[in-house]
C-alpha positions as CSV (number, residue, x, y, z in Angstrom):
1,M,6.9,-3.8,64.2
2,D,9.1,-4.1,67.2
3,E,10.5,-7.5,68.4
4,D,7.8,-8.0,71.0
5,T,5.1,-7.5,68.4
6,R,6.9,-9.9,66.1
7,Y,7.0,-12.5,68.8
8,E,3.3,-12.1,69.4
9,A,2.8,-12.8,65.7
10,V,5.0,-16.0,66.0
11,R,3.1,-17.0,69.2
12,S,-0.2,-16.7,67.4
13,R,1.1,-18.3,64.2
14,D,-0.1,-15.4,62.2
15,A,0.2,-16.1,58.5
16,R,-0.3,-12.5,57.6
17,F,3.3,-11.9,58.4
18,D,4.8,-14.8,56.4
19,G,7.5,-13.3,54.2
20,E,7.5,-10.0,56.1
21,F,10.0,-11.3,58.6
22,F,11.6,-14.6,59.7
23,F,12.7,-15.9,63.1
24,G,15.5,-18.1,64.1
25,V,15.7,-20.3,67.2
26,A,19.1,-20.2,68.9
27,T,18.7,-23.6,70.6
28,T,17.9,-25.5,67.4
29,G,19.8,-23.5,64.7
30,I,16.6,-23.4,62.6
31,Y,14.8,-20.4,61.1
32,C,11.0,-20.4,60.3
33,R,8.1,-18.3,59.0
34,P,5.9,-16.7,61.6
35,S,3.1,-19.2,61.0
36,C,5.3,-22.3,61.6
37,P,3.1,-24.9,63.3
38,A,5.9,-26.1,65.6
39,V,5.9,-25.5,69.3
40,T,6.5,-21.8,70.0
41,P,10.1,-21.2,71.2
42,K,10.8,-19.2,74.3
43,R,11.3,-15.5,73.7
44,R,14.9,-15.4,74.9
45,N,15.9,-18.0,72.3
46,V,14.3,-16.1,69.3
47,R,16.1,-13.9,66.9
48,F,14.4,-11.9,64.1
49,F,15.5,-11.3,60.5
50,M,14.2,-9.2,57.7
51,T,15.2,-11.8,55.0
52,A,15.8,-15.5,54.7
53,A,19.3,-14.6,53.5
54,A,20.1,-12.8,56.8
55,A,19.0,-15.8,58.8
56,Q,21.1,-18.1,56.7
57,G,24.1,-15.7,57.0
58,S,23.7,-16.0,60.8
59,G,24.1,-19.8,60.6
60,F,20.4,-20.9,60.7
61,R,19.0,-23.5,58.4
62,A,15.5,-23.6,56.9
63,C,12.8,-25.4,58.8
64,R,11.7,-28.6,57.0
65,R,8.2,-28.3,58.4
66,C,7.2,-24.8,57.5
67,R,9.5,-24.2,54.4
68,P,10.3,-20.5,55.1
69,D,11.9,-20.2,51.7
70,A,8.5,-20.8,50.1
71,V,6.6,-17.8,51.5
72,P,5.4,-14.9,49.4
73,G,7.8,-12.1,48.9
74,S,7.6,-9.0,51.2
75,A,5.1,-6.5,49.9
76,E,7.4,-3.8,51.0
77,W,9.7,-4.2,48.0
78,N,6.7,-3.4,45.6
79,V,5.8,-0.3,47.6
80,R,9.2,1.2,48.1
81,A,10.8,3.3,45.4
82,D,14.2,3.8,47.1
83,V,17.4,2.0,46.3
84,V,16.8,-0.9,48.6
85,G,13.3,-1.6,47.2
86,R,14.6,-1.3,43.6
87,A,17.6,-3.5,44.5
88,M,15.4,-6.2,45.9
89,R,13.2,-6.3,42.8
90,L,16.3,-6.6,40.6
91,I,17.8,-9.4,42.7
92,G,14.5,-11.2,42.5
93,D,14.6,-10.9,38.7
94,G,18.0,-12.6,38.7
95,V,20.2,-9.6,37.8
96,V,23.0,-10.5,40.3
97,D,23.2,-14.0,38.9
98,R,23.5,-12.7,35.3
99,E,25.4,-9.5,35.8
100,G,27.0,-9.7,39.2
101,V,26.9,-7.0,41.9
102,A,28.6,-4.6,39.5
103,G,25.7,-4.9,37.1
104,L,23.2,-4.4,39.9
105,A,25.0,-1.3,41.0
106,V,25.1,0.1,37.4
107,R,21.3,-0.4,37.1
108,L,20.7,1.4,40.4
109,G,23.1,4.3,39.6
110,Y,25.2,3.6,42.7
111,S,28.6,2.2,43.4
112,A,28.8,-1.5,44.3
113,R,30.1,-0.5,47.8
114,Q,27.2,1.8,48.4
115,V,24.7,-1.0,47.4
116,Q,26.4,-3.5,49.6
117,R,26.4,-1.1,52.6
118,Q,22.8,-0.1,52.2
119,L,21.4,-3.6,51.8
120,T,23.5,-5.0,54.7
121,A,22.6,-2.2,57.0
122,E,18.9,-2.5,56.5
123,L,18.4,-6.2,55.7
124,G,21.3,-7.9,57.4
125,A,22.5,-9.4,54.1
126,G,24.2,-8.1,51.0
127,P,23.3,-8.7,47.3
128,V,25.4,-11.8,47.0
129,A,23.8,-13.4,50.1
130,L,20.3,-12.5,48.9
131,A,21.0,-13.9,45.5
132,R,22.4,-17.1,47.1
133,A,19.3,-17.7,49.1
134,Q,17.2,-17.3,46.0
135,R,19.4,-19.7,44.1
136,A,19.0,-22.3,46.9
137,H,15.2,-22.0,46.6
138,S,15.3,-22.4,42.8
139,A,17.6,-25.4,43.2
140,R,15.2,-27.1,45.7
141,V,12.3,-26.7,43.3
142,L,14.3,-28.3,40.4
143,V,15.6,-31.1,42.6
144,Q,12.2,-32.0,44.0
145,T,10.0,-31.6,40.8
146,T,12.2,-32.8,37.9
147,D,14.6,-35.7,37.3
148,L,17.3,-33.4,35.8
149,P,20.8,-34.5,36.8
150,I,22.1,-32.8,39.9
151,T,25.0,-31.3,38.1
152,E,22.7,-29.7,35.5
153,I,20.5,-28.3,38.3
154,A,23.5,-26.7,40.0
155,F,24.3,-24.6,37.0
156,A,20.6,-24.0,36.0
157,S,20.1,-22.5,39.5
158,G,22.9,-20.0,39.0
159,F,25.7,-21.6,41.0
160,A,29.2,-21.2,39.7
161,S,30.3,-24.7,40.6
162,V,28.9,-28.0,41.8
163,R,30.9,-27.7,45.0
164,Q,29.3,-24.3,45.7
165,F,25.9,-25.8,45.0
166,N,26.4,-28.7,47.3
167,D,27.8,-26.6,50.1
168,T,24.8,-24.1,49.9
169,I,22.2,-26.9,49.9
170,R,23.8,-28.5,53.0
171,A,24.0,-25.1,54.7
172,V,20.4,-24.0,54.0
173,Y,18.6,-27.3,54.2
174,A,20.9,-29.6,56.3
175,S,20.6,-32.1,53.5
176,T,22.5,-33.1,50.4
177,P,20.7,-32.6,47.0
178,S,20.2,-36.3,46.7
179,E,18.5,-36.4,50.1
180,L,16.3,-33.5,49.1
181,R,15.1,-35.4,46.1
182,T,14.6,-38.7,48.0
183,N,12.6,-36.8,50.7
184,A,10.5,-34.8,48.3
185,P,7.4,-33.6,50.1
186,Q,3.9,-34.7,49.2
187,P,1.4,-32.2,47.8
188,A,-0.9,-32.4,50.8
189,A,1.3,-30.1,52.8
190,K,-0.2,-26.7,52.1
191,E,2.9,-24.8,53.1
192,L,4.8,-26.0,50.1
193,D,5.3,-24.0,46.9
194,I,5.8,-27.1,44.8
195,T,3.7,-30.0,43.8
196,P,5.2,-33.3,42.5
197,V,4.0,-34.3,39.0
198,N,1.0,-36.6,39.3
199,G,1.3,-36.3,43.1
200,T,3.7,-39.3,43.2
201,G,7.1,-37.8,43.5
202,P,9.6,-36.0,41.2
203,A,8.7,-35.6,37.6
204,T,9.8,-38.5,35.4
205,E,10.2,-36.3,32.3
206,P,11.9,-32.9,32.2
207,S,9.7,-32.2,29.2
208,A,6.6,-32.4,31.4
209,G,7.5,-28.9,32.7
210,I,8.0,-27.7,36.2
211,P,5.0,-27.7,38.4
212,L,4.8,-24.9,41.0
213,R,2.6,-23.5,43.7
214,L,2.9,-19.7,43.5
215,A,2.2,-18.7,47.1
216,H,0.3,-15.6,48.2
217,R,-0.8,-14.2,51.5
218,G,-4.3,-13.5,52.5
219,P,-7.5,-13.7,50.4
220,Y,-7.1,-13.6,46.6
221,Q,-9.8,-12.6,44.2
222,S,-8.6,-14.7,41.3
223,A,-11.8,-14.2,39.2
224,A,-11.1,-10.5,38.8
225,V,-7.5,-11.1,37.7
226,F,-8.5,-13.8,35.2
227,D,-11.4,-11.7,33.9
228,L,-8.8,-8.9,33.1
229,L,-6.4,-11.4,31.5
230,Q,-9.2,-12.9,29.4
231,R,-10.3,-9.4,28.1
232,E,-6.8,-8.4,27.2
233,A,-5.4,-11.7,25.8
234,V,-3.6,-11.3,22.5
235,P,-3.9,-14.3,20.3
236,G,-0.6,-16.0,19.5
237,I,1.1,-15.1,22.8
238,E,-1.8,-15.6,25.3
239,E,-5.0,-17.6,25.8
240,V,-7.5,-18.2,28.6
241,T,-9.5,-21.4,28.4
242,G,-12.1,-23.1,30.6
243,T,-15.1,-21.8,32.5
244,P,-15.1,-19.1,35.3
245,G,-13.6,-20.6,38.4
246,R,-11.7,-23.2,36.5
247,R,-9.9,-21.2,33.9
248,T,-6.3,-21.6,32.8
249,Y,-4.2,-18.7,31.6
250,R,-1.3,-19.6,29.2
251,R,1.3,-17.3,27.7
252,T,4.7,-17.2,26.1
253,L,7.7,-15.6,27.9
254,R,10.9,-14.1,26.5
255,L,13.5,-14.7,29.1
256,P,17.2,-13.9,29.5
257,Y,18.5,-17.3,28.4
258,G,15.7,-18.7,26.3
259,T,11.9,-18.8,26.1
260,G,9.1,-20.2,28.2
261,I,5.5,-21.2,28.2
262,V,3.5,-20.9,31.4
263,A,0.1,-22.2,32.4
264,V,-1.6,-20.8,35.6
265,D,-4.8,-22.2,37.0
266,E,-7.6,-20.1,38.5
267,R,-8.6,-20.8,42.1
268,L,-11.9,-19.7,43.5
269,G,-11.7,-16.7,45.9
270,T,-13.7,-18.5,48.5
271,L,-13.6,-21.8,50.2
272,K,-17.0,-23.1,51.5
273,G,-18.3,-19.5,51.2
274,R,-15.5,-17.9,53.0
275,P,-12.5,-16.0,51.6
276,H,-9.2,-17.9,51.4
277,T,-6.8,-16.6,54.0
278,G,-3.8,-17.7,52.2
279,G,-2.8,-20.2,49.6
280,W,-1.4,-20.4,46.1
281,L,-2.0,-20.5,42.4
282,D,-1.0,-23.8,40.6
283,A,1.3,-23.2,37.6
284,R,3.4,-25.1,35.2
285,L,6.5,-23.8,33.5
286,H,8.0,-25.1,30.3
287,L,11.5,-23.6,29.8
288,T,14.0,-24.0,27.0
289,D,16.7,-23.2,29.6
290,H,16.3,-24.0,33.3
291,R,18.5,-21.0,34.2
292,D,15.4,-18.9,33.6
293,L,13.4,-20.5,36.4
294,T,13.9,-17.7,39.0
295,T,13.2,-14.9,36.5
296,A,10.1,-16.6,35.1
297,V,8.7,-17.2,38.6
298,Q,9.3,-13.6,39.6
299,R,7.6,-12.2,36.5
300,L,4.6,-14.4,37.1
301,R,4.4,-13.1,40.7
302,R,4.4,-9.6,39.4
303,L,1.8,-10.3,36.8
304,F,-0.6,-11.8,39.3
305,D,0.4,-9.4,42.1
306,L,1.2,-12.3,44.5
307,D,3.5,-10.5,46.8
308,A,0.9,-7.9,47.8
309,D,-0.2,-7.4,51.4
310,P,-4.1,-7.6,51.2
311,Y,-4.4,-7.0,54.9
312,A,-2.7,-3.6,54.8
313,V,-4.6,-2.6,51.6
314,D,-8.0,-3.7,52.8
315,E,-7.5,-2.1,56.3
316,R,-6.7,1.2,54.7
317,L,-9.3,1.3,52.0
318,G,-12.0,-0.6,53.9
319,G,-12.3,2.3,56.4
320,D,-13.3,4.7,53.6
321,P,-17.1,5.3,53.3
322,R,-17.1,5.0,49.5
323,L,-14.7,2.0,49.3
324,G,-15.7,0.1,52.4
325,P,-18.6,-1.8,50.9
326,L,-16.5,-2.6,47.8
327,V,-13.6,-4.0,49.9
328,A,-16.0,-6.0,51.9
329,A,-17.4,-7.5,48.7
330,R,-14.0,-8.3,47.3
331,P,-11.4,-8.8,50.0
332,G,-8.0,-9.4,48.7
333,L,-8.6,-7.8,45.3
334,R,-5.3,-7.4,43.4
335,S,-3.7,-4.9,41.1
336,P,-2.2,-7.0,38.3
337,G,1.2,-6.2,36.9
338,A,3.0,-7.4,33.7
339,A,5.1,-10.4,32.7
340,D,6.9,-8.2,30.3
341,P,6.9,-4.4,31.1
342,E,8.0,-3.3,27.6
343,E,5.3,-5.4,26.0
344,L,2.7,-4.0,28.3
345,A,3.8,-0.4,27.4
346,V,3.3,-1.0,23.7
347,R,0.0,-2.8,24.3
348,A,-1.3,0.0,26.5
349,L,-0.6,2.5,23.7
350,V,-1.8,0.6,20.6
351,G,-4.6,-1.6,22.0
352,R,-5.4,-5.3,21.7
353,A,-6.2,-5.4,18.0
354,E,-3.1,-3.6,16.9
355,A,-1.0,-5.7,19.3
356,E,-2.3,-8.8,17.6
357,R,-1.3,-7.5,14.2
358,L,2.2,-6.7,15.5
359,V,2.6,-10.2,16.9
360,R,1.6,-11.8,13.6
361,R,3.8,-9.5,11.5
362,Y,6.9,-9.0,13.7
363,G,6.7,-11.5,16.5
364,R,9.3,-14.3,16.7
365,T,7.8,-17.7,16.0
366,L,8.4,-20.3,18.7
367,D,10.6,-23.2,17.8
368,A,8.0,-25.5,19.4
369,P,4.5,-23.9,19.3
370,S,2.0,-25.1,21.9
371,G,-1.5,-25.1,20.7
372,S,-2.6,-21.5,19.9
373,L,0.6,-20.2,21.5
374,T,2.9,-19.6,18.5
375,H,4.8,-16.4,18.9
376,L,6.7,-14.1,21.3
377,F,5.8,-10.5,21.4
378,P,8.2,-8.6,19.2
379,E,11.2,-6.9,20.9
380,P,11.4,-3.1,21.0
381,S,14.5,-3.1,18.8
382,V,12.5,-5.1,16.1
383,L,9.6,-2.7,16.4
384,A,11.8,0.3,16.4
385,E,13.2,-0.7,13.0
386,A,9.9,-1.6,11.5
387,L,7.8,1.3,12.9
388,S,10.3,4.1,12.7
389,A,7.9,6.1,10.5
390,E,5.0,5.8,13.0
391,P,4.7,9.1,14.8
392,L,3.8,7.8,18.4
393,V,4.4,4.1,18.7
394,G,7.6,4.5,16.8
395,R,8.9,7.0,19.3
396,L,7.9,4.7,22.2
397,V,9.6,1.6,20.9
398,T,12.7,3.6,19.9
399,A,12.9,5.0,23.4
400,L,12.5,1.5,24.9
401,A,15.1,0.1,22.5
402,D,17.8,2.8,23.2
403,G,17.2,3.0,26.9
404,T,15.7,6.5,27.0
405,V,12.7,4.9,28.7
406,R,13.5,2.2,31.3
407,L,10.7,0.0,32.5
408,D,12.7,-2.9,34.2
409,V,11.9,-3.8,37.8
410,G,14.7,-1.6,39.1
411,A,13.8,1.5,37.1
412,D,13.0,4.7,39.0
413,R,9.3,5.1,38.6
414,D,9.4,8.9,38.6
415,D,12.2,9.0,36.0
416,A,10.3,6.5,33.8
417,Q,7.1,8.5,34.0
418,A,8.9,11.8,33.1
419,A,10.7,10.1,30.2
420,L,7.3,8.7,28.9
421,L,5.6,12.1,29.2
422,A,8.5,13.7,27.3
423,L,7.6,11.6,24.2
424,P,5.6,13.9,21.8
425,G,2.0,12.8,21.7
426,M,2.1,10.5,24.8
427,D,-1.0,11.1,27.0
428,A,-1.1,11.0,30.8
429,A,-3.8,8.3,30.9
430,T,-1.6,5.8,29.0
431,V,1.4,6.7,31.2
432,A,-0.7,6.0,34.3
433,V,-1.5,2.6,33.0
434,I,2.1,1.9,32.3
435,R,3.2,3.1,35.7
436,A,0.6,0.9,37.5
437,R,1.0,-2.2,35.4
438,A,4.5,-2.2,33.9
439,L,6.2,-0.7,36.9
440,G,4.0,-2.3,39.5
441,D,3.3,1.0,41.3
442,P,0.6,0.4,44.0
443,D,-0.3,4.1,44.2
444,V,-1.4,5.3,40.8
445,A,-4.4,7.5,40.1
446,P,-5.7,7.9,36.5
447,P,-5.8,11.5,35.5
448,G,-9.2,13.1,36.0
449,A,-10.5,10.2,38.0
450,D,-12.1,10.8,41.4
451,V,-9.3,9.0,43.4
452,P,-8.5,11.1,46.4
453,D,-5.1,11.3,48.2
454,A,-6.7,9.8,51.3
455,W,-6.5,6.4,49.5
456,R,-2.7,6.6,49.4
457,P,-0.5,4.5,49.2
458,W,-3.0,2.0,47.6
459,R,-4.7,4.1,44.9
460,S,-4.0,1.4,42.3
461,Y,-6.0,-1.0,44.3
462,A,-8.7,1.5,44.9
463,V,-9.0,1.9,41.1
464,Q,-9.4,-1.9,40.7
465,H,-12.2,-1.8,43.2
466,L,-14.0,1.0,41.3
467,L,-13.5,-0.8,38.0
468,A,-14.8,-4.1,39.4
469,A,-17.9,-2.3,40.8
470,G,-18.5,-0.5,37.5
471,E,-18.0,2.9,39.1
472,L,-15.0,3.8,36.9
473,E,-14.2,3.2,33.3
474,L,-10.7,3.5,31.8
475,P,-10.1,4.2,28.1
C-alpha cells in the first residue's frame, strides 16, 4: 500500500488494516489504528508507521480512544520466512526480554548489528524499541486488570527498573501507572483487549487470573477451531467443556519463568446471522510468574491463529471455482497453530492415545492442579531419556532436545523440515502437519493431496476448508 491508499483506509475507518499499519497526527502527537473513530485528520498532518514502536520512537503517544496497542498483530510476520519475519515472531515471544538483542541475533544466525540494521530499515524501529512497545502493552494489561503492586508489575512486564517503567508508560500513554489504573476502561468499549474482572474495575485478587480479550481482525469461525481442539484434547493437559457455541477450552502451559493455565471461551462466528467483522476471544490466564504474560498471550494467538488476515485469504481462495463455495460458507476460517511446538510435533507423530500415556507417565504434575488439568506435557529432554530405545519417537525427541530440530517461532521453516525428514522413519505427511501447526506456515500442502499451487500462499487455509467440508481426510 502507498501512503495515499493508507490514508483512504484511515478516512473510511477500515478495520481490515488494524495492526497492518499505524498513523500519527503531527498536530496532536497521537498515533492511532486505521479504524480510530476520531475525526479524520488532514492528510498533510498524517504520518504512517509499520509498527507501534516506530510511532512511539518518533514521539507519538497511543490514542486513548482507539487503543492502537491492542490491535491484532500483522499477518505479515506469520507469512514471511525471512529474517525480519522470524525476528518479529521471536520478539513477540519475549526473546529480547529474556536473552537480549545478542540472544535474538544468535537464534537468527546473524550479528546483532545486522539484525538492528534490517529491522530499523524496514520497520522504523530496532529490536529494543519493538520489545519496549510490547512491554508497555503488557504493563497496561497488568495495571488495569490486577491489583498487583506497581513495582511488581514493572519487573513482571520486563522492565529493568521502576524508573524505566514509569518513563515508558508516561511516554506511550501520557499517564502515570497510577492514572492508568484509576482510569481503567469499562468492558463496553469493543476496541479494548482487556476486560475488568466482574466488569467493575481492576481485579481485587491476583489469584483470580488475568482476564483478556484476544483481538482478531475480520470474521472468525470459532466453531471449527473448537471442534478441532475438542477432537485432539489430551486429558491431563487439556479439556473442552460446554455445548457448541458456548464451549471453553482450557490447557496447561509450560512457560520460560513458570507455568500457566489458560481458559479461552468460544464465540459464535455470526452475530444476528451475519459474520463478525472483527472482535475478540475472551480468555483468562493464571500464571505462577507474571513475567510470562507476553509469552503466554503470543502462544495463544498462534494456537488460535488470531493474527491472520482473513480478508486476504478469502479474497484469494474465494475466487477459485472449487473453493469459492466453501469460503462463502465459512468466511474467516482459520488454520490453528500450537501453544507448544515441540509438544505438537510429538503428538502429531504418536497420536492422541499415546500422548495421553506419555503425559500420565512422564508429565510433570502441577503444584496446584485445576480440575482435570493436572500435568504439563513432558519436555523433550525427559522423553529423550525415557524413550531412547524407541526407534522413531526416540529419534524425534532426542533431536528436539539437542537442537538438531528447531521448532521455535524463529526457526527457519525449510531447515526444520529438512531436519525432520532426515530422521529415519519420519514420513512426509507428519512433517507437513508439524510445519503447518508447530511452525505456523500458512502455505503447506499435505503430500498426495489435491492442493494446487494456484492456492498459494494460503494452502494451509485451503486444506482447512477441504477438511471442514469433508472433501479431504488427513491420517
